[in-house]
C-alpha positions in Angstrom: 25.5 36.0 -8.8 27.8 33.0 -8.2 30.7 35.4 -7.5 28.6 37.1 -4.9 27.8 33.8 -3.3 31.5 32.9 -3.2 32.2 36.0 -1.2 29.8 35.0 1.6 31.0 33.2 4.7 31.3 29.4 4.3 28.6 28.8 6.9 26.2 31.0 5.0 27.0 29.2 1.7 26.4 25.9 3.4 23.0 27.0 4.6 22.0 28.4 1.2 23.0 25.0 -0.4 20.8 23.2 2.2 17.8 25.4 1.5 18.3 25.0 -2.3 18.6 21.2 -2.0 15.4 21.1 0.2 13.5 23.2 -2.4 14.6 20.9 -5.2 13.6 17.9 -3.1 10.1 19.3 -2.7 9.8 20.1 -6.4 10.9 16.5 -7.2 8.3 15.2 -4.8 5.5 17.2 -6.6 6.7 15.9 -9.9 6.7 12.3 -8.5 3.2 12.8 -7.3 2.0 13.8 -10.7 3.7 10.7 -12.2 2.7 8.4 -9.4 1.0 5.8 -11.6 4.0 5.7 -13.9 6.5 5.3 -11.1 4.5 2.6 -9.3 6.2 -0.3 -11.2 9.6 1.2 -10.5 8.8 1.5 -6.8 7.4 -2.1 -6.7 10.6 -3.3 -8.4 12.8 -1.5 -5.9 10.9 -2.9 -2.9 11.0 -6.5 -4.3 14.7 -6.1 -4.9 15.3 -4.8 -1.4 13.6 -7.9 -0.1 15.8 -10.1 -2.2 19.1 -8.4 -1.1 19.8 -11.0 1.6 19.8 -13.7 -1.1 22.2 -11.6 -3.2 24.6 -11.3 -0.2 24.4 -15.0 0.4 25.3 -15.7 -3.2 28.3 -13.4 -3.1 29.9 -15.5 -0.5 30.2 -18.6 -2.7 33.6 -19.7 -4.1 32.3 -18.9 -7.6 32.0 -15.2 -6.6 35.7 -15.0 -5.9 36.7 -16.6 -9.2 34.1 -15.1 -11.6 32.5 -12.2 -9.7 30.7 -10.7 -12.6 29.3 -14.0 -13.9 28.3 -15.0 -10.3 26.5 -11.7 -9.8 24.5 -12.1 -13.0 23.6 -15.7 -12.1 22.6 -14.9 -8.5 20.6 -11.8 -9.6 18.8 -14.0 -12.2 18.0 -16.7 -9.6 16.8 -14.2 -7.1 14.6 -12.5 -9.7 13.2 -15.9 -10.8 12.5 -16.8 -7.1 10.6 -13.6 -6.6 8.5 -14.2 -9.7 7.8 -17.8 -8.6 6.7 -16.6 -5.1 4.5 -13.8 -6.6 2.9 -16.2 -9.0 2.4 -18.8 -6.2 0.7 -16.2 -4.0 -1.5 -15.0 -6.9 -2.4 -18.7 -7.7 -3.3 -19.5 -4.1 -5.4 -16.3 -4.0 -7.2 -17.2 -7.2 -7.8 -20.8 -6.0 -9.1 -19.4 -2.7 -11.4 -17.0 -4.5 -12.8 -19.7 -6.8 -13.4 -21.9 -3.8 -15.1 -19.1 -2.0 -17.2 -18.2 -5.0 -18.2 -21.9 -5.3 -19.2 -22.1 -1.7 -21.3 -18.9 -2.0 -22.9 -20.2 -5.2 -23.9 -23.4 -3.5 -25.8 -21.6 -0.8 -27.0 -18.7 -2.9 -30.1 -20.5 -4.4 -31.5 -21.3 -0.9 -30.9 -17.8 0.3 -32.5 -16.3 -2.8 -35.5 -18.5 -2.4 -35.9 -17.5 1.3 -35.5 -13.9 0.3 -38.1 -14.2 -2.4 -40.5 -15.8 0.0 -39.9 -13.1 2.6 -40.4 -10.3 0.0 -43.6 -12.0 -1.2 -45.0 -12.1 2.3 -44.1 -8.5 2.9 -45.7 -7.5 -0.4 -48.9 -9.4 0.4 -49.1 -7.8 3.8 -48.5 -4.4 2.3 -51.3 -4.8 -0.3 -53.8 -6.1 2.4 -53.1 -3.7 5.3 -52.0 -0.5 3.7 -54.9 1.7 2.3 -55.0 2.2 -1.4 -54.7 5.9 -1.2 -51.4 5.6 0.6 -50.3 2.8 -1.9 -50.9 5.2 -4.8 -48.5 7.7 -3.2 -45.9 5.1 -2.1 -45.7 3.0 -5.2 -44.3 5.6 -7.6 -41.6 6.4 -5.0 -40.7 2.7 -4.6 -40.4 2.3 -8.4 -38.2 5.4 -8.5 -36.0 4.0 -5.8 -35.8 0.7 -7.6 -34.8 2.4 -10.8 -32.2 4.5 -9.0 -30.6 1.4 -7.4 -30.5 -0.4 -10.8 -29.0 2.7 -12.5 -26.4 2.9 -9.7 -25.5 -0.7 -10.2 -25.1 -0.3 -13.9 -23.0 2.9 -13.4 -20.8 1.1 -10.9 -20.1 -1.8 -13.4 -19.3 0.8 -16.1 -16.9 2.7 -13.9 -15.1 -0.5 -13.0 -14.8 -1.4 -16.7 -13.5 2.1 -17.5 -11.0 1.9 -14.6 -9.7 -1.5 -15.9 -9.4 -0.2 -19.4 -7.7 3.0 -18.4 -5.1 1.1 -16.4 -4.2 -1.4 -19.0 -1.0 0.6 -19.7 0.0 0.3 -16.0 -0.7 -3.4 -16.1 1.5 -3.9 -19.1 4.2 -1.8 -17.4 4.0 -4.1 -14.4 5.0 -7.0 -16.7 8.4 -5.3 -17.0 8.8 -5.5 -13.2 11.1 -8.6 -13.3 13.5 -6.9 -15.7 13.7 -3.9 -13.3 14.1 -6.2 -10.3 17.1 -7.9 -12.1 18.7 -4.5 -12.8 18.3 -3.3 -9.3 19.9 -6.5 -8.0 22.7 -6.7 -10.6 23.6 -3.0 -10.5 22.0 -1.5 -7.4 23.9 1.7 -7.7 23.3 2.3 -11.4 20.0 4.3 -10.9 21.3 6.4 -8.0 24.6 7.2 -9.8 22.7 8.2 -13.0 20.4 10.5 -11.0 23.4 11.9 -9.1 25.0 13.0 -12.3 22.0 15.1 -13.2 22.1 17.1 -10.0 24.0 20.4 -10.0 27.3 20.1 -8.2 26.7 22.6 -5.4 23.7 20.6 -4.0 24.7 17.1 -5.3 25.8 15.7 -1.9 22.9 17.1 0.1 20.2 16.1 -2.4 21.8 12.6 -2.7 21.8 12.2 1.1 18.2 13.4 1.3 17.2 10.9 -1.4 19.0 8.1 0.4 17.3 8.9 3.7 13.9 9.1 2.1 14.3 5.9 0.1 15.5 4.0 3.1 12.6 5.2 5.2 10.0 4.3 2.5 11.4 0.8 2.0 11.5 0.2 5.7 7.9 1.3 6.0 6.8 -1.0 3.2 8.6 -3.9 4.8 6.8 -3.1 8.1 3.4 -2.9 6.3 4.1 -6.3 4.6 5.0 -7.9 7.9 1.9 -6.5 9.6 -0.4 -7.5 6.8 1.0 -11.0 6.8 0.6 -11.3 10.5 -3.1 -10.2 10.4 -3.9 -12.4 7.4 -2.3 -15.5 8.9 -3.8 -15.0 12.3 -7.4 -14.5 11.0 -7.0 -17.4 8.6 -6.0 -19.7 11.5 -8.7 -18.4 13.8 -11.4 -18.7 11.2 -10.3 -22.1 10.2 -10.2 -23.3 13.8 -13.9 -22.4 14.3 -15.0 -23.9 11.0 -15.6 -20.8 8.8 -15.7 -22.1 5.2 -14.0 -19.2 3.6 -11.1 -18.9 6.1 -8.3 -18.9 3.5 -9.7 -16.3 1.1 -10.8 -14.1 4.0 -7.3 -14.4 5.5 -5.7 -13.4 2.2 -8.2 -10.6 1.8 -7.4 -9.3 5.3 -3.7 -9.3 4.4 -4.3 -7.3 1.2 -6.7 -4.8 2.7 -4.5 -4.3 5.7 -2.1 -2.5 3.3 -4.7 0.3 2.8 -5.0 2.5 5.8 -8.6 3.0 7.3 -10.4 2.3 4.0 -9.0 -1.3 3.8 -10.3 -2.2 7.2 -13.8 -1.0 6.4 -13.8 -2.8 3.0 -12.7 -6.1 4.6 -15.2 -5.8 7.4 -18.0 -5.3 4.9 -16.9 -8.2 2.6 -16.3 -10.5 5.6 -19.8 -9.9 7.0 -21.4 -10.6 3.7 -19.3 -13.7 3.1 -19.8 -15.3 6.5 -23.5 -14.3 6.6 -24.1 -16.1 3.3 -22.2 -19.3 4.3 -23.0 -19.7 8.0 -24.8 -16.9 9.8 -24.3 -18.5 13.2 -20.5 -17.9 13.0 -20.7 -14.2 12.1 -20.6 -12.9 15.8 -17.5 -15.1 16.4 -15.9 -13.9 13.2 -16.5 -10.2 14.2 -15.0 -10.8 17.7 -11.9 -12.4 16.2 -11.4 -9.6 13.7 -11.8 -6.8 16.2 -9.5 -8.6 18.7 -6.8 -9.0 16.1 -7.2 -5.3 15.1 -7.0 -4.1 18.7 -3.8 -6.1 19.3 -2.3 -5.1 15.9 -3.1 -1.4 16.2 -2.3 -0.9 19.9 0.8 -3.1 20.3 2.3 -4.2 17.0 1.8 -1.5 14.4 2.9 1.6 16.5 6.1 -0.2 17.5 6.9 -1.3 14.0 6.1 2.1 12.6 8.2 3.8 15.3 11.2 1.6 14.3 10.7 2.2 10.6 9.8 5.9 10.5 10.9 7.3 13.8 7.7 9.4 14.0 5.2 9.5 16.9 2.0 7.6 16.2 -0.1 10.7 16.7 1.9 12.5 14.0 1.1 9.6 11.7 -2.6 9.8 12.5 -2.6 13.6 11.9 -0.8 13.2 8.6 -3.2 10.4 7.5 -6.1 12.8 8.1 -4.5 15.7 6.3 -3.3 13.7 3.3 -6.7 11.9 3.0 -8.6 15.2 3.2 -6.5 16.9 0.4 -5.5 14.0 -1.8 -8.1 11.3 -1.2 -7.3 7.5 -1.2 -3.9 7.9 -2.7 -3.1 10.5 -0.1 -4.0 8.2 2.7 -1.8 5.4 1.1 1.3 7.6 1.0 0.7 9.7 4.1 2.8 7.6 6.5 5.9 7.0 4.3 6.0 10.6 3.1 5.7 11.8 6.7 8.5 9.5 7.8 10.7 10.4 4.9 10.1 14.2 5.4 10.9 13.8 9.1 14.3 12.1 8.3 15.1 14.7 5.7 14.3 17.6 8.0 16.4 16.0 10.8 19.3 15.9 8.4 18.8 19.5 7.3 18.6 20.6 11.0 21.8 18.8 11.9 23.7 20.3 9.0 22.3 23.7 9.7 23.4 23.6 13.3 26.8 22.2 12.2 27.3 25.1 9.9 26.6 27.5 12.8 29.1 25.6 15.1 31.8 25.8 12.4 31.2 29.6 12.0 31.5 30.1 15.8 34.7 28.1 15.9 36.2 30.2 13.1 35.4 33.4 15.1 
């Protein structure tokens, strides 16, 4: 078989290698999707390391780097990793503090709200007993009890599902604890993983598959950086706006907005629901203003900032991203919606490369003739 391939024209061989590399890339993508939860810590480590690369480059310009380059690289990689851990712990600490403060604020107003709700329900129940005929009550009461039991059972089921989810993901949480070690390795030896993977690739498709992997990785990391920038912009803007008008939970709501902004479509809905509940419980008069600010920020972000940033990171038209989001969400659910944009951008860059190389092979063949 290999002998027959060697007898083909060079341009045909080149195109066969391109097709083979593309098929292997698709197969690796399917395998990665099946191992997504296992690969998440590695992906997180790679992203964090890419964000710390400027610090590594700065450290390599010191006089120590010229005299003891190996020791300097270890030291700078260690300092950068420690800095990343400190920043992550600081953000988590601020978030926990904000959540505790928000929970305390809600707990302070909860008794009065519960008392008002009990009073209102008592009045409704009294009016129901006085004005509704007993024959109708006999038919309605069993249905109300059934509805109440269903709501209670749904609440218990939801708590059980959350507990099971936490228990089933303890392994992933433990794996995340190894993230600093992976970050250090990525910073100290950034080419170690790509080189090890390259040695496993068959020689005929090694260069093509390596280039496809480089293009896909660069695109995904650029997308994640863009998402982080956009999420931080939304979170900080909402925090400042909510703080300016006196909303008590401005900081936790700003941090929640930043986190949920990372989840397409679903994150926006989730934040809107939680924000309405939180603001309504603390100060109902400020709820309309909070909604206006949120929708204003979303309009500016989604119409001006996000399309431009995504265009620079992915090179894909916004309508293509919307279509891919709908398709991935329909077939793969929430996880599909999360990875739709980076996978689409990476696929676009890879197909661009294949198209250029395919045309180049045809031009070389024409030149030989």
